[in-house]
Structures are given as C-alpha cells and as structure tokens.
ZAPA-298531 format. One line per field, with one value per residue (C-alpha): residue in one letter; z, y, x. Coordinates in pm, 1 decimal. Layout:
<pts>
rest = A/...
up = Z/...
north = Y/...
east = X/...
</pts>
This chain:
<pts>
rest = M/T/A/G/A/R/I/R/S/A/P/E/E/F/R/R/R/Y/P/E/Y/E/R/T/R/A/L/D/A/L/R/R/T/E/Y/G/Y/L/D/E/Q/D/H/V/Y/L/D/Y/T/G/A/G/L/A/A/R/S/Q/L/R/A/H/T/E/R/L/H/G/N/V/F/G/N/P/H/S/E/N/P/T/S/A/A/A/T/E/L/V/E/R/A/R/M/R/V/L/R/H/L/R/A/D/P/D/E/Y/A/V/V/F/T/P/N/A/T/G/A/A/R/L/V/G/E/A/Y/P/F/S/R/R/T/R/L/V/L/T/V/D/N/H/N/S/V/N/G/L/R/E/F/A/R/R/R/G/A/R/T/R/Y/V/P/T/R/A/P/W/L/R/V/D/P/D/A/L/G/A/A/L/R/R/G/R/G/L/F/A/Y/P/A/Q/S/N/F/S/G/V/R/H/P/L/G/W/V/E/L/A/Q/R/H/G/Y/D/V/L/L/D/V/A/A/Y/L/P/T/G/R/L/D/L/G/A/V/R/P/E/F/V/I/M/S/W/Y/K/V/F/G/Y/P/T/G/V/G/C/L/V/A/R/R/E/A/L/A/R/L/V/R/P/W/F/S/G/G/T/I/Q/A/V/S/V/R/L/P/W/H/V/L/A/P/D/E/T/A/F/E/D/G/T/L/N/F/L/S/I/P/D/I/Q/V/G/L/D/W/L/D/S/I/G/M/D/L/V/D/C/R/V/R/C/L/T/G/W/L/L/D/R/L/T/A/L/R/H/G/D/G/S/P/M/V/R/L/Y/G/P/A/G/T/E/S/R/G/G/T/V/A/F/N/F/L/D/A/A/G/R/V/V/D/E/R/L/V/A/A/D/A/S/A/A/R/I/S/L/R/T/G/C/F/C/N/P/G/A/G/E/D/A/F/G/L/D/P/R/A/L/R/P/L/R/R/S/G/M/R/G/L/D/E/Y/L/E/L/I/G/L/P/T/G/G/A/V/R/V/S/L/G/L/A/S/T/L/G/D/V/E/R/F/L/A/F/A/G/R/A/Y/R/D/R/V/T/A/A/G/H/L/P/A/R/E/R/C
up = 5.6/-81.3/158.9/-4.8/31.2/394.7/471.0/275.9/518.6/836.1/1143.1/1170.3/1530.7/1399.4/1161.5/1452.7/1689.2/1437.2/1165.0/1095.6/934.7/626.1/560.6/525.5/228.9/18.9/216.1/76.8/-266.3/-161.2/2.1/-309.7/-524.7/-323.9/-52.0/-262.3/-192.5/164.2/12.7/-281.5/-22.1/220.8/499.8/769.0/923.0/1265.1/1357.3/1247.4/1574.0/1474.3/1112.2/873.1/525.0/192.7/-76.1/-431.0/-544.3/-285.3/-428.2/-785.4/-686.7/-541.7/-857.0/-1094.5/-923.9/-947.2/-1306.2/-1422.0/-1228.3/-1104.9/-747.4/-551.4/-195.3/-72.3/71.6/-247.7/-510.3/-812.1/-1015.9/-859.4/-521.5/-557.6/-705.6/-394.9/-149.3/-304.5/-245.6/116.1/195.7/46.0/270.6/566.2/481.3/410.9/768.7/912.8/697.5/812.8/1176.4/1117.8/1255.2/1202.1/1007.2/1223.1/1538.4/1442.7/1271.4/1130.3/1183.8/989.3/1189.4/1111.4/1326.5/1641.7/1860.1/1681.8/1736.8/2117.7/2148.6/2012.5/2271.0/2553.1/2463.9/2418.9/2684.7/2960.4/3246.2/3564.0/3948.5/3956.5/3700.8/3675.5/3420.1/3469.9/3276.3/3257.7/3340.5/2994.1/2748.9/2480.8/2569.8/2324.6/2567.7/2880.0/2780.5/2816.7/3202.6/3133.8/3004.5/3299.4/3553.6/3391.6/3451.1/3811.7/3728.0/3901.3/3710.6/3850.9/3702.9/3718.1/3743.3/3549.9/3707.1/3631.3/3451.3/3217.9/3228.6/3242.9/3412.9/3792.2/3705.3/4080.7/4091.2/3753.1/3900.0/4238.3/4002.0/3791.8/4098.3/4215.2/4011.0/3656.1/3349.8/3090.4/3087.6/2836.9/2744.2/2457.3/2304.5/2250.5/2427.6/2216.3/2474.8/2532.3/2285.6/2570.1/2441.3/2707.0/2726.1/2495.2/2757.5/2984.3/2761.3/2866.7/3225.4/3255.1/3077.1/3343.7/3588.0/3419.2/3213.5/2861.1/2701.7/2452.9/2316.5/2141.6/1863.1/1691.8/1779.2/1772.6/1421.8/1200.9/1294.2/1506.8/1402.7/1587.9/1567.6/1676.0/1650.5/1950.0/2154.1/2144.5/2309.3/2266.0/2116.4/1887.3/1771.9/1509.9/1265.4/945.2/845.8/1139.8/967.5/608.1/580.6/367.7/366.2/660.8/798.7/808.4/1120.5/1274.0/1562.6/1515.0/1770.7/1858.6/1751.7/2091.2/2250.0/1974.9/2057.9/2415.2/2334.2/2341.9/2116.3/2277.7/1937.3/1574.3/1260.6/871.4/767.5/1098.0/1089.2/932.2/980.9/1194.6/1258.8/1313.6/1463.2/1673.1/1892.6/1733.8/1534.8/1457.2/1415.7/1135.9/1236.0/1189.1/1236.0/993.9/1297.9/1430.5/1112.5/1140.7/804.5/473.3/492.7/334.1/66.0/-195.2/57.9/248.4/-43.7/9.5/329.6/114.1/-99.7/204.1/367.3/26.5/-2.0/360.8/296.4/-44.5/160.4/479.7/828.8/951.4/737.4/869.3/1216.9/1180.5/1037.3/1316.5/1572.1/1463.9/1418.7/1737.4/1930.2/1767.2/1848.0/2214.5/2211.3/2072.9/2260.0/2615.3/2535.7/2438.8/2681.9/2742.4/2767.9/3145.6/3093.3/3215.8/3020.7/2754.4/2748.4/2993.6/2865.4/2936.6/2899.0/2818.8/2714.0/2503.5/2238.8/2436.7/2455.3/2299.9/1961.5/1749.6/1971.7/2177.7/2442.3/2618.0/2709.2/2621.7/2930.8/2910.3/3025.1/3385.6/3401.0/3331.4/3103.3/2754.9/2687.3/2431.6/2240.9/2160.5/2042.3/1819.8/1688.1/1632.4/1461.8/1237.4/1111.7/1049.1/840.1/1077.0/1184.4/1516.4/1799.0/2138.9/2420.7/2598.3/2291.4/2419.4/2693.2/3006.7/3231.9/3096.7/3119.5/3477.7/3565.1/3363.2/3554.2/3887.2/3951.9/4203.8/4294.9/4558.6/4326.0/4070.0/4336.3/4293.8/3934.1/4072.1/4218.5/3970.9/3708.6/3472.5/3163.5/2984.6/2977.6/3124.0/3428.5/3462.5/3469.5/3751.7/3976.5/3962.0/3958.7/3617.4/3415.7/3086.1/2966.6/2782.5/2613.4/2272.9/2093.0/1798.5/1620.7/1346.4/1072.2/737.2/522.8/815.9/723.5/924.3/755.2/923.9/1264.2/1210.7/1093.9/1385.3/1620.1/1448.3/1473.9/1861.5/1927.5/1761.8/1901.9/2265.6/2355.9/2608.9/2576.3/2870.1/2796.1/2883.6/2915.8/2607.4/2392.4/2337.4/2115.4/2259.8/2384.3/2176.3/2316.8/2460.5
north = 0.4/362.5/616.9/830.9/514.7/485.6/854.9/819.0/557.1/752.1/723.5/992.2/1057.3/1185.8/1433.7/1549.2/1604.2/1733.3/1929.5/2137.4/1832.1/1884.3/2203.8/1962.5/1744.1/1899.6/1701.1/1384.5/1449.1/1527.7/1168.3/1003.6/1196.1/1305.9/1061.7/770.9/540.0/480.8/326.8/166.8/-35.2/-89.4/94.1/293.6/544.0/661.1/790.1/1145.4/1250.4/988.8/1138.4/1336.4/1204.2/1340.0/1447.6/1306.3/1669.9/1732.5/1449.8/1565.8/1901.9/1762.9/1549.3/1833.6/2076.6/1829.9/1721.6/2097.2/2241.9/2180.4/2281.5/2259.4/2308.8/2636.1/2741.0/2897.8/3157.1/2941.1/2919.8/2592.2/2704.8/3039.1/2847.9/2635.3/2916.2/3120.9/2846.1/2800.0/3155.7/3146.0/2853.4/3066.0/3333.3/3101.6/2959.7/3317.2/3399.6/3085.9/3158.7/3540.2/3616.8/3952.1/3865.1/4159.6/3977.5/3620.5/3406.3/3042.7/2791.7/2467.1/2146.3/1778.5/1773.7/1909.8/1712.7/1855.9/2212.0/2140.4/2036.4/2347.7/2540.2/2311.9/2270.2/2673.3/2798.2/3003.4/2764.3/2815.9/2774.1/3087.0/2977.8/2699.3/2467.7/2443.4/2153.9/2023.6/1658.4/1619.1/1675.8/1474.8/1316.3/1568.3/1829.1/1625.5/1577.3/1969.2/1859.2/1679.3/2034.1/2206.9/1954.3/1974.1/2340.6/2327.7/2439.2/2277.2/2119.9/2157.8/1953.9/2090.0/1778.0/1705.8/1604.1/1264.3/1184.1/1473.9/1522.2/1904.5/2088.4/2246.1/2625.8/2682.9/2464.2/2633.3/2956.8/2849.7/2673.1/3002.3/3234.3/3085.4/3186.7/3258.3/3068.9/2841.1/2716.5/2454.3/2298.2/2146.9/2346.5/2025.3/1694.8/1404.5/1183.3/1286.1/1550.2/1810.7/2168.8/2365.2/2729.1/2949.6/3241.1/3060.4/3215.8/3535.7/3422.8/3283.0/3584.4/3802.4/3574.2/3617.8/3291.5/3232.3/3010.7/2718.4/2609.6/2252.6/2280.4/1960.1/1811.5/2151.0/2270.8/1982.9/2156.7/2458.0/2822.6/2978.1/3361.5/3478.6/3817.7/3753.4/3474.9/3553.4/3271.3/3295.7/2939.4/2737.6/2392.5/2178.1/1881.6/1939.1/1579.9/1595.7/1868.2/1756.2/1436.6/1524.2/1602.4/1393.8/1499.0/1870.7/2076.3/2416.7/2615.5/2953.5/3197.5/3564.4/3716.8/3875.6/3524.6/3360.5/3626.5/3525.6/3147.6/3047.0/2754.0/2490.7/2433.3/2518.8/2333.9/2356.1/2623.6/2797.8/3030.9/3342.2/3278.5/3031.1/2942.6/2624.2/2738.2/3000.5/2906.7/3153.0/3146.0/3387.3/3243.2/3381.5/3685.5/3528.8/3206.7/3004.2/3016.9/2733.0/2545.2/2259.2/2143.4/2143.4/2174.7/1935.8/2191.9/1943.1/1890.6/2224.0/2383.4/2122.1/2305.1/2590.3/2328.5/2175.8/2501.7/2633.6/2313.7/2358.5/2716.5/2607.3/2381.7/2587.1/2541.0/2605.9/2340.8/2080.0/2185.5/2167.1/1805.8/1674.9/1824.3/1651.9/1329.3/1334.7/1428.6/1116.6/895.5/999.0/965.0/618.8/479.5/600.4/443.0/92.7/-171.2/-544.6/-763.8/-718.2/-334.0/-273.9/-17.5/-146.7/131.6/341.7/706.4/917.4/1297.1/1513.8/1328.8/1620.7/1842.8/2178.4/2269.8/1947.4/1825.2/1481.2/1268.5/1015.8/787.0/501.2/133.1/-147.4/-326.1/-678.8/-868.4/-904.4/-544.0/-595.7/-393.4/-545.2/-562.4/-281.1/-532.0/-759.3/-449.8/-346.5/-696.3/-716.0/-365.5/-441.5/-772.3/-543.5/-300.3/-26.0/175.4/317.0/362.5/182.5/259.7/578.3/766.6/928.6/1093.2/914.9/1189.1/1196.7/808.6/808.9/1066.5/870.3/531.5/692.7/640.0/879.0/912.2/654.8/389.5/483.3/483.4/118.6/198.6/384.5/49.9/-208.5/-219.1/-279.2/-459.6/-438.7/-283.7/-597.8/-583.8/-215.6/-306.7/-577.6/-316.9/-46.3/-301.3/-208.7/-457.2/-290.5/-66.2/177.2/311.8/280.1/602.0/688.0/1031.5/1196.4/1439.3/1598.2/1289.2/1128.6/1027.6/912.9/574.9/546.0/599.4/380.5/97.4/136.0/117.8/-185.4/-351.9/-271.3/-408.6/-722.9/-789.7/-670.7/-713.9/-984.6/-1090.8/-1214.4/-1221.5/-1458.1/-1452.5/-1582.1/-1522.4/-1149.1/-946.5/-767.2/-399.1/-93.6/143.8/470.6
east = 0.5/144.6/196.7/-101.7/-333.5/-242.3/-320.7/-658.1/-779.3/-638.9/-864.9/-1124.8/-1018.6/-693.0/-843.0/-1065.4/-791.0/-537.1/-737.6/-419.5/-242.0/-437.0/-245.8/84.4/-51.8/225.2/462.4/282.3/375.9/748.5/731.0/618.5/894.8/1185.2/1162.5/1003.9/1292.0/1125.3/807.2/990.5/1174.5/880.0/1070.0/928.0/1200.1/1146.2/1515.1/1482.0/1693.3/1970.8/1979.4/1753.2/1686.8/1830.4/1590.0/1664.5/1702.2/2003.0/2197.4/2129.8/2271.8/2594.6/2645.3/2573.4/2805.2/3094.9/3048.0/3030.3/3322.9/3659.0/3740.2/4071.9/4188.3/4085.3/4414.5/4550.8/4479.0/4453.0/4126.3/4016.9/4085.1/3926.5/3603.4/3593.8/3655.8/3378.8/3119.9/3249.1/3221.1/2859.0/2780.5/2902.2/2661.9/2370.5/2416.0/2395.3/2102.3/1895.5/1979.2/1892.0/2236.5/2436.2/2752.5/2920.7/2827.7/2866.6/3108.2/3070.9/3342.5/3292.3/3350.2/3303.8/2984.4/2829.1/3081.8/3366.6/3223.0/3184.7/3558.4/3651.7/3509.4/3593.1/3972.1/3991.2/3744.0/3935.0/3843.4/4014.7/3981.0/3764.9/3518.8/3246.8/3083.2/2712.6/2546.0/2183.9/2167.1/1988.3/2278.4/2458.6/2771.5/2947.4/2854.7/2923.1/3276.0/3328.4/3368.9/3700.0/3852.3/3704.6/3834.2/4203.1/4202.9/4060.5/3706.2/3407.9/3133.2/2770.9/2473.1/2128.8/1872.9/1540.1/1203.4/1062.1/838.7/844.8/1219.3/1185.8/1474.3/1378.0/1398.0/1470.2/1745.9/1893.1/1872.9/2062.0/2327.0/2381.8/2378.0/2712.7/3007.9/3077.8/3199.6/3019.8/2668.5/2568.6/2246.1/2032.3/1757.5/1571.8/1653.5/1780.7/1645.1/1303.9/1205.5/1167.4/1228.0/1415.9/1354.6/1566.1/1523.8/1788.2/2054.3/1968.7/1904.6/2276.6/2431.4/2268.4/2458.7/2783.0/2816.2/2892.9/2627.8/2676.3/2345.6/2330.7/2074.2/2145.2/1805.7/1622.3/1715.2/1524.1/1205.5/1264.0/1373.9/1662.4/1677.0/2012.5/1905.6/1660.0/1838.5/2204.5/2421.1/2802.3/2829.2/2587.9/2667.8/2513.9/2535.8/2392.4/2300.6/2048.3/1875.4/1838.6/2037.3/2317.8/2612.1/2729.8/3068.8/2987.0/2882.1/2915.5/3031.5/2834.0/3005.5/2970.6/3302.9/3391.8/3352.1/3550.1/3844.3/3838.8/3914.4/4282.2/4348.7/4577.3/4775.9/4800.5/4748.2/4743.5/4504.0/4484.6/4769.9/4910.6/5269.2/5478.7/5861.8/6029.0/6345.8/6173.1/5851.7/5660.5/5330.1/5043.1/4685.5/4451.9/4257.5/3909.2/3712.9/3950.0/4187.1/3959.2/3921.1/4188.5/4351.6/4140.3/3786.0/3545.8/3521.3/3316.5/3041.2/3023.8/2823.9/2556.4/2482.8/2323.9/2144.4/1971.3/1880.0/1732.6/1550.7/1401.8/1304.0/1118.7/901.4/878.5/991.7/656.4/503.2/757.4/701.5/321.2/341.4/592.4/383.5/56.1/229.2/410.5/82.7/-116.5/190.2/180.0/-188.5/-199.2/110.7/-36.6/-349.9/-208.8/-335.8/-276.7/-594.2/-622.3/-615.9/-250.6/-33.9/178.2/398.7/617.7/668.5/962.6/906.7/600.7/295.7/160.7/307.9/376.5/749.8/859.2/972.7/921.3/1129.9/938.8/1131.4/964.8/971.7/732.3/614.7/496.2/172.0/337.2/439.1/805.6/1025.0/1070.3/1430.4/1522.6/1748.9/1449.5/1241.9/1535.9/1540.8/1183.9/1153.6/1435.0/1268.9/953.9/1168.1/1114.9/1403.2/1398.0/1674.0/1738.4/1962.5/2050.1/2121.1/2457.0/2246.7/2309.4/2192.0/1841.7/1848.8/1952.6/1664.9/1423.6/1496.7/1502.7/1881.3/2039.4/2421.4/2395.6/2277.4/2558.9/2843.9/2946.0/3089.8/3380.7/3508.4/3381.9/3658.9/3330.6/3389.0/3061.1/2710.0/2547.8/2770.1/2685.3/2318.0/2371.4/2567.8/2288.3/1994.2/1842.1/1645.2/1726.2/1984.8/1788.0/1480.2/1307.9/1314.5/1073.2/1149.3/958.6/1066.2/1012.7/928.7/715.5/345.9/49.8/101.6/463.6/291.9/6.9/232.0/451.0/164.7/38.4/359.6/388.2/-4.5/111.6/445.8/385.9/13.4/-45.5/326.3/528.5/892.6/1134.4/1529.1/1701.4/2008.2/2019.7/2249.3/2557.2/2442.8/2524.5/2751.3/2588.6
</pts>
C-alpha cells in the first residue's frame, strides 16, 4: 500500500484532533517523489533524531556541481581554489541568514559535526579555579565531555537535574546553580532523549549571572527556528546531517565574534595560521574564524549546506513543524492508550505526554503483560525484522536516562569501584532490568501511515506478551 493510500484511510479521530494536518498535504507529494525510496523499499524510518533523510534533488545538486566544475583545496589563489573558496564563503553566509544572525556579530566555523564544535569550545575556553561549568543533566555526551576540559584546569562542574516523569529541568535548581560563580553554561535547545524543548530564555538568564552560553541545537534545528537576533548565545553547535540528511561530516560552531576572540587554542595546524617559525617557537593565528578550522575543509560537501537550507526554505519550516507536531501528538495519544488484555499499560513514557514545548522525539519502554520492561534489544531486533528503523539505548544522553530510570548518585556509586568490563555488568551493579529505552523520532518525510504501521507492529508484538530470558545480542555502546 502506498503512503498516499495509507493516509486516505487515516482514522477519523486523528483528523478530528489534528485538523491542521491537512495543511501539510504538500509533504505527501514530496514523500512520493523526493523521498520515494522509503516506500519503494517498504521501509518505515523513525530515527530522524539520529539523522535526517536527504531528498533526491539534494543528491542531484551535488552531482551536477561536481560534473560541471573543477574545485581545489581552498588554501591557495589558483582558479580551482578560488572557486571552492567562493562556495565555502557563500555557505557561511547562508548559515548566518538561516539563523538570522548578524555577520558583524557572529562567525561560522565549519567542523566535522556538533561534537567537533563542542570540542573546539571546550579545549579553548578559559576555564580556571575561579570559573564553573554548569550543565543540565539532559545533555548529549559531546557536551558532557566538556567537564574533562574544565576539570583539568581546576574548574568545578555543576549539574542541574530534571524532574521525572516529564524530564524538564527544575527552574529553581537552575537559578540556584547560576547564582554561584561565572563561567560556561551548556544545554540543549531540545533533548535528543525525550524531545523536551528547554527554554531559550535561559540564554539571557545565564548571561545576566555572568556566564557564557553554549547552546546545542543539533536536535532542535530539524523542525525549529533559531533567531540569533533575538536569542544571542556565545556559542551554538549543530550537525547538518541531522537537519536535512546530506552532507554527513559537516557541522558548525556559530560563535559571537567577541566570544571567539576570548578562546585560546591549545595548538595550531595547517590552515589556522598566518605565519609560523620552526626554529623559533612563534606563530600567529589567522585573524578570523579560519583560526579554528583545522586542516583542509570538506570543500566538496560544504556547499551542500546551502542546497539543503534552500530546500528547507522552499518547503517551509512552519509546514515541517506543523506536520511533526501533529504526528507526534497522535503517536503519544496512541502509545499511552495501548493496553494489555487485562487493561494494564503496554508503555512507560519518558518525557512530556503532550506536544507543548517538545519536539518529535518520543522515548519509552514497552511493558509486558506482567508489568516488566521488555528488553530494548528485543524491540530493536523485532523492529528491524519488520523493516522499521528506530533507535534503542540511552542515545548518548546518560543523564536523561538516569533521571528517567530513577537512578540517584547513591545507586551509581558502585561504578567507581567496579572495574566494569561491559554494559550487562553495569546493569547488574545498579540493579536495572534494561540498559535503555526505545526512541521513535519523526521528521520532514514522516506520514500518518508510518505512525500507524509502527503502532500496528507494537500491538502485534507486545500485547499480552510475557517476555522470557533468552539469547540477546550484545548491547550497543551509549
């Protein structure tokens, strides 16, 4: 059955609850054409927080650009180098325009991904014994890793917890953490674990208390608009494959120029300097953002950022946001209504049960008929057999997972003495029945048919099922 046919048979209840979904019908045509490979392969893709999907026109644009031109390493003045440099600079300006950022205030540093952008800040930030690093418990490991740079320079790290079951940060605890000291505050605009959207107003709050702010927008940008004219963090990190699928291996650090000037790079490399001597320990970094771009940029793929952003603008971010919000609401409605034959719930949800201040990422565990958590590895195997791509584990966000599963520091204390060799041993030490959750995430090419097919799979696979121990595959790393 095609995606269009599935939508025509959509439940009347969905149309009643989410009438605005009708406005997004143009995306169904794109699903059949630009993203038609999904239905051609009978595949349900529900891992948009892991990676977006590329439109066929994006891939054609890349091929046509390379077929019709010659590009060389940008670090030269020859014609092929100049051609590559021009496209890279156009991409910089296109990123700033998408973020509504003033080029006199913000600079774009190209990185391999959001992780690389976070590392640039962490290794060069002026941490000291007089500064602090404040993190929300809900953070990707690429941001959690900043604490190692802070620790080596004597700065203390303070974590601000979330409250279960909705996994929102306690605003009083945040205020208390920011009132003490100054330094760097880092948090995600949207959780990659639960889909919670944390307030962008925290940027100004932290700045009033003397903190610089690193805002992780990797999970937020695929459906959210960021206006850097209104919200002005010092540092913003992102991965473009999360937004529109292609290219991979290209991300950005978008930084206020005055904040970038306060960073002290611990080394230099090819492409980052104006001059250097070998016989004398002397070098001069480039005077602009290129001082942070190590080696040769991915100059054949960076222009695809402009292609992707133009593609999104041609569709309309408001349209994408509307569709994802409607489908997320329906998924939450139906998941929380799933019941076993005796009326007991089939799902334990982590995060908000409604669509207010949340994105299209939904984390949960299935419960069997005896009320026990179904091991997420079994869910991953069952979904793969049904040609459904979802994600299981802790999603590189252990803090949100620890809060979701009710783990306090006392429960985690044995890990320091364990000499742990594997995740199964970790679970035994802290007394957890499962190593993570199931994550379903929606995006630009999602349809009601995708959601309905997943819900049908869930009902068939786990209604009235009692799980038994068996041979399970090795756990994926968080």
